[in-house]
C-alpha positions in Angstrom: 20.0 -39.6 95.5 16.3 -39.1 95.7 15.8 -35.3 95.7 12.7 -35.4 98.1 14.6 -37.4 101.0 17.9 -37.0 102.3 19.2 -40.0 104.3 19.5 -38.4 107.8 21.4 -41.0 110.0 21.4 -40.4 113.9 24.2 -38.7 115.2 24.4 -36.6 111.8 27.2 -34.0 112.7 29.4 -37.0 113.9 28.5 -39.1 110.8 29.2 -36.2 108.4 32.4 -35.2 110.2 33.6 -38.9 110.1 32.9 -39.2 106.5 34.3 -36.0 105.6 37.3 -37.2 107.4 37.6 -40.3 105.6 37.0 -38.8 102.0 39.7 -36.0 102.9 42.1 -38.7 103.7 41.6 -40.3 100.4 41.7 -36.9 98.7 45.1 -36.3 100.4 46.6 -39.2 98.3 45.3 -37.7 95.2 48.5 -36.0 93.5 48.7 -32.3 93.1 49.1 -32.8 89.2 45.9 -35.0 89.1 44.3 -32.0 90.9 45.5 -29.6 88.4 47.3 -28.0 91.5 43.9 -26.8 92.9 43.6 -29.4 96.1 40.1 -29.7 97.3 38.7 -30.8 100.4 35.5 -31.1 102.3 34.6 -29.4 105.6 31.3 -29.8 107.9 29.6 -26.3 108.0 26.5 -24.9 109.5 23.9 -24.5 106.5 23.6 -20.8 107.5 27.4 -20.1 106.6 27.2 -21.7 103.1 26.7 -18.8 100.9 25.0 -21.0 98.1 21.2 -22.2 97.6 23.0 -25.8 97.6 25.2 -27.7 99.9 27.3 -30.9 99.5 26.0 -34.2 101.0 27.2 -37.7 100.9 25.2 -40.5 99.1 26.5 -44.0 99.8 26.7 -46.3 96.9 26.8 -50.1 97.7 29.0 -51.4 95.1 28.9 -54.9 96.0 25.2 -55.1 94.5 24.4 -55.1 90.7 22.2 -51.8 91.4 25.3 -50.4 93.0 27.7 -51.2 90.3 25.3 -49.5 87.7 25.1 -46.3 90.1 29.1 -46.4 90.2 29.3 -46.7 86.1 26.6 -43.8 85.9 28.9 -41.8 88.3 32.1 -42.3 86.1 30.0 -41.3 83.0 28.7 -38.1 84.9 32.3 -37.4 85.7 33.5 -37.9 81.9 30.6 -35.8 80.7 31.6 -33.0 83.4 34.9 -32.9 82.2 33.8 -32.4 78.5 31.3 -29.7 79.4 33.0 -28.0 82.2 32.1 -24.5 80.5 28.6 -25.3 81.2 28.8 -26.1 84.8 28.9 -23.9 88.1 31.8 -23.9 90.3 30.2 -26.3 92.9 29.2 -28.6 90.3 32.8 -28.8 89.1 34.1 -29.1 92.6 31.7 -31.9 93.2 32.6 -33.8 90.0 36.4 -33.3 90.6 36.1 -34.8 94.1 33.9 -37.8 92.7 36.7 -38.4 90.2 39.4 -38.4 92.7 37.5 -40.6 95.0 36.9 -43.1 92.2 40.5 -43.0 90.9 42.3 -42.9 94.3 40.5 -45.6 96.3 39.1 -49.1 95.6 35.8 -50.6 96.5 37.7 -52.6 99.0 38.9 -49.6 100.5 35.6 -48.3 101.2 34.4 -51.7 102.1 31.9 -51.6 99.2 30.1 -48.5 100.4 31.5 -45.7 98.3 30.9 -42.1 99.2 29.6 -39.9 96.3 29.5 -36.2 96.6 26.1 -34.6 95.5 24.8 -31.0 95.6 21.5 -30.9 97.4 19.2 -27.8 98.0 19.9 -26.3 101.3 16.1 -25.6 101.5 15.5 -29.3 101.4 18.1 -30.1 103.9 16.5 -27.4 106.4 13.0 -28.9 105.8 14.3 -32.1 107.3 15.7 -30.5 110.2 19.2 -30.9 109.0 21.5 -27.9 110.3 24.7 -28.7 109.0 26.3 -29.9 105.4 29.5 -30.3 103.6 31.2 -27.5 101.6 34.3 -27.2 99.9 37.6 -25.7 100.4 40.2 -25.1 97.6 43.8 -24.9 98.3 46.2 -23.7 95.4 49.5 -25.3 95.3 52.4 -24.6 93.2 53.8 -27.2 90.6 56.2 -27.1 87.8 53.8 -27.8 85.0 51.4 -25.3 86.3 54.0 -22.7 86.3 54.9 -23.4 82.7 51.3 -23.2 81.4 
């Protein structure tokens, strides 16, 4: 995503609410074990309620094009890199990588009609400068699991 410009569709709240709903539907289909028993979902929040210099935003990748396929491959490489370097990352970065991994693994390009959502961290200040008052943030729900209990 170009850090200087955030795509601001008309009806921003409705659009973010709709995409968060669709993303969360796919995330619900990802198994508890694959989440390592820490299930993550997205929620729409007023920027002022996000206690972080960053917020989460949805970038859309058009996977029907060569450029989009390259972007998706780059995302997959980011996820692999993030898994190997998790001790170097902040919590929000880890959350966005885990959501992106789940989105890649749990739904096909066809499911997304070749317009895949990718979760990105964006500076809240940048959103505010563009008149955006709401963004996405994450919620973590810890779930029990036999393997988790035996670690």
